[in-house]
N, C-alpha and C positions, 0 to 999 in steps of 0.2 A: 452263221454268225451275220446280224443287222448289218446290211450297209449302213454307214456313217451318210447321216442327209446333210442339205445346204441350206441357207436360209439368207436373210438378208436383215439389216438393222436400219431404222431411220431415226434420227436423232431432230429434234426440232429444237430451233434457237429463233425464240420468240420477237427479237428485235430487231430493229431497223431507224434508220435516219428520220424516214419521214414513212406516213402509211400514203402505197397509192391508192388512189380513187376507186379502183376496182376491187382492192384486195378484202376477200373474206375470211384468209386463215387467222388462227390466233396470234397476231403481233402487235407491238408497241413501241411508237415513237417515243423518246424523250423518259425511257425507264433502265436510263446507264446506272443509275444508284443500286439494281437490282438483280444487276448484269453477275455478282462474283457470287451471290450467295444462291442464282438460280443454277450457275452451274457446279456449285458444291452438293444442294439435292440431286442434280439431274448424275453425277458420279455417282451418287449414291444409290440413284434406282438401277443405274449399268449393271452395279456393282449386286444388288440384291437379285436383281430377277438374271443374272446370268445362268443361276442352275437352271431355269425354262431349257437353255441350249442345252444342256448337260447331252451330249452323243450327235452333237450338230457340227457341222462346220461355217463358220462367215464368209461369204461369198460376195457380199458387196456391204457397203458402208456408208451412207446418204446423211451428210449435214441439209439440211433445208431449215428455210425458215416463212416470215421473216428475211433477215439478211444475216448470215452467220459469220460474215467476215466484218459484222461493228464488234465482235471481240476482238480482245486483243489477243493477240497471235500464242502468247503462253496460258491462256484460258482455253483454245480450241487443242492447243498441244496436249492439256491436261487430260481434256475428253479423250481426246483419240488415245493415249497413252492408259487410258481407263478401260480402254475397250479391248486393247492388243492385251493385256495383265488378264481379265475377264473372261473373253470368250476365244477360241481359237479360229481364227484368223487365218484364212489360204493365203499362200505368201503371193498369189496372183490374184488377189482380191481384188473389186474394181471399188476405191478409195472416192467421194466425191465430196464435193462442196460447193455449192450456192455460191454466188454471189452477184451484188450489182456493182455495177461499173461506178466509180467514184469510191469505193472501198479497196481497191485492190494498187496501192502505190507498188515500190519494186521491190521494197524489205516485204511487204506482206506475202507478195508472191512467191520471194524467198522462200520465206519462214514456214508458208503451208505447202511448199515442195516438199521442203528438208524434213520435215515432221510427218510425212508419207501422202500426202495427199496427191494423188495422180490425175483425177480425174475432174473439170471444172467446168461448172454451168453458169453460164453468164445470161443476167436478162436485160439483153438487150431491147428488147420488144419494137423500137421504131428507130429508123435513119434520118428523122424529119425533129428537130430541136422543137419546132410550134407541138408536133404531136405530144413527142415528150413530156413538156410542160401541160400540156394536159390533161395527161396521165397522173402525175404527180411524179413522176418519177427522179430521182436526186442529178443524175447526169445529163451531159450533154455530147453529142457527136464525138467531140473532141477528144470528152473526156473517156471516151468507151476505147478509141482506137488507141490510146493513149495505153489505159489498162489493158488492152489483149495483147498489145505489143509488152509492157511487161510481164503476163504471162508466158509469153512465148520466150521469152528471155530467162527467165527463170526456168526454164526444160521443160515445161506442161506440153505433153502433145497431143493428147485427147481431152479439146475442148466440145462443150457443147454453146450453142445461143439460142437463148428463149426469141421468137418473135411473134408479134400478135398484127390480125388483119381483122377487117371490119372494125375498126376504131372509127370514132366520133368523127365527121368531117375526113374522115382519110378516104384519098382519091385512088383510085385503080394504078394511078401514075406513082402515088407516092408508095403504094406497093410493091410495085416492081421496080423501084428505085432501091427498098428498105432489100428487097430479095437480091438483086445483083450484087449489092454491097459487101451481103453478108459473102456469097457465092465468091467476091473475090478475093477474103481475104481466109479461105478453103478453112475452116473448122472443120473438125471429126464428126462434126453431130448438129444437126439443126431441129429443132423443133417448132412449130408453126400453129399458133392455135387460133382460132375465131374468138375474139370478145365474146364473152360469155354476162350478162351486168346481172351481178348476186344482190340479193337482199339484203338491203341494213347497212351498203357501200355508199359512199359519196357519187357516182354515179347512178346508183340506183335512183335519189333523190332526183340529179339534174336530165333524167329520163324521164323520171314523171310528172315535174313542173314542163315538161317540153324543151329545157334547156338545148338537149341533144335528143336525134332524132336514132330510130334503130336501123341499123343500116339492112338497104335494100336487100331483100334473102338470094334474088339474080347476082347483085355484086358479090353478094358474099362466097357463093356457089364460086362464080368466076374469078373470084382470088383465091379461093381455096385450087381449083384447076392448075391456076396459074404456076401455083405451089409445087404443085407433081410434075407438071411438064419441064420447068428451070429446075428443080432440083433433080430432076430423075436424068436429063440435059447436062446435067454437071458432074454426071457420076456419084450420088450420091442413092442409095438404095430405099426407097418407102418400104420401113418393115413393120409402121403400126402407121394408123389413120391420120395420126399427127408427127409423126416422127419419121426423120429420114439419116442416115449412116453411111459415113465409106466402109471397105470392106473391114471389116472385122471392129467395128466400133459401133455397134450397137449396146444400146444401154442394159447390162448386165440388171440392173435393179429396177427397173419400169418392166423388165418383162416378166421378172418374177409375180410381179401386179397382175400383169396384162396374162401371165397364165394360172392364178391363180393361187399359187402357192404360198405358203406359209412368211408371215414374216412378224418383226416385233419391233414398235415406234416407242421413242422413248423425248420425255419432256411435255412441254404444255400443250394439252389439247391432240397429241398423236394418239395415231390409229395402230391397231394392233390384229391382224390376223393369225390365230395360231389354234389348230388343231381343231377346227371347224366351229370356231368361236368367235365372232369381232368384239370388240369393245376398244376405248379409247380413256387418255387420262383427262382430267381435271382440264378444262377451257378457263379457269378463275385463275388468276396467276400467282394471286395473295394466295388462295385455297392451295394451290398447288406445293405452293414454298413452303407455309405452313407444316401441310400433314407430310411433304415431303423429309423435313425436316426433322423429324421424329419416324423417319424409316415408312411411311403409311402412303400407298400408291392403289388406289383405289380404282378396281375396273369400273367405268361407266358405260352403262346403253349395252351390258353386256347380253350380247344373241347369240345364240347357239341357231345355227343355220339348223331348217327341216330338211331333208333329201330334197323337195322337190328346190328350196331356195338354193342350194348348192350347185344342183345340175343348171340352174337359170344363171347364176354368178360364172360360170365357168364357160357358159355359154356367151354370155354378154364379155367378159374379158377377152376371151381368146377368140374373139370376134375383132377385136382391134387390129390384132393385128393381122397384115397382108398375107400372111402364111394360114391364116384360118384356125378353125380347132381339130386337133389331131387326134382323131379316134383311136388312135388307140392309148394313149394318156386316160381319152371318157373311159375308154373302158377298164383303165389300169385302177382308175381311182375310184369308179363307183362298179364294179363287176358285173356291169351290164353294158350293151351295146348302144351309142348313139342313136342309132338307127331306130331303137326298140323304145328308147324313149319319144323323143321327137321327130316320129315319123310322118306324120301328118302337117308338123310345119314345113319340117324339110322339103318337103312335095309341094306344100302350097308356095315356098318362097321360091325355089326354083324356078317352077313355073311361072311368078311373078319379075324373072328375069335380077331378083335383090340376092341367091343366092348359088354358089354352083359348086359343085362334087370334084375332087380330083381323090387320086387313088388312096391317099392316105389324111385328105381335110376335107374338112369344108368352110368356105371361104366367102368373104361378100364379092361380089360383083362390083363394076366400078358406080354403079347405079347404086347400089346396095347401099355403099361408102355413104352417098349424098344423104340418106335416107334411113342413115344407121340406127338411130333411134326406134323409129318407125320396127325395126327389123330384130332389135332387143328384146321390144314388148312381145313380139309373139313367141319368147321361150319360157314367159310366165306359166307355168302351168296353176 
């Protein structure tokens, strides 16, 4: 009998109080009048696509955005119940919701915990109020601390804090203060990302017209190395290029992506990777709602990966993890040893000091992490 497979669900909530200046995700402010119908359509999509997961157990449910916690808690509860009613959710499934500080009063935190959320991911980004304002964030440091305390009181014992570095006019001292403050709170998980200026965002315009300057590359790398050093010394394990966790608190959901496993996305613009095919929902809110009312959820930019593309994606994603790419998993997935497909590339990258081999894995060196994008390109056949 075939073994039951496990997968994860991503549920996109495209609403927020204010669009951050660096954000290029499909999300909108001032669309409260569309929230109810959006939730109804999203429930319909969850119900309709559940047939895809016949024979699959759900080990992760992730509500992302936007800011999911701008929805009324009863709407979030209906969505979560729709998942429970239509999917085989494991008893110990990781159930995460993203939240921006400023949206987590005591009552909201208690409601989230009571309805079944057990992991909270808070977008802190910076400790300094002037930097938060520059990013277009809705919260202050004081509001974050109050919201964090609310979450702890409600019972959350698995909290992630998202932090950002290489921000406009952010100094090394600012970054160290942010890290020290985050560590002092002892969250179970910390994600630390370098700012990427995405096309079409307000930040892109500010950089183009010279209002902001790109962070010096040496400073960016120094900030990253300080993250690794400080969090390691504080007892966090770096398990992915930008992610650090206490023992037993690695993100189940994110590891689905990095291990190149299947997942399904629901809601506006949500991406899926299912049975060697990548696709996503419409990015147009009006279109998603109009079609969805009629039970239509067309797959956009449907792409069936070629064998060489599948090899490359497995390598790209797996090498983001500090343990690297597992030789046995590659063999099980593709029926051929990794060394046979990438013999020349593996040898060259090891000679350059960018990659190292263990008995079970190939993984990036510290130097390889610093130039990881360059390493990834080597696996494009």
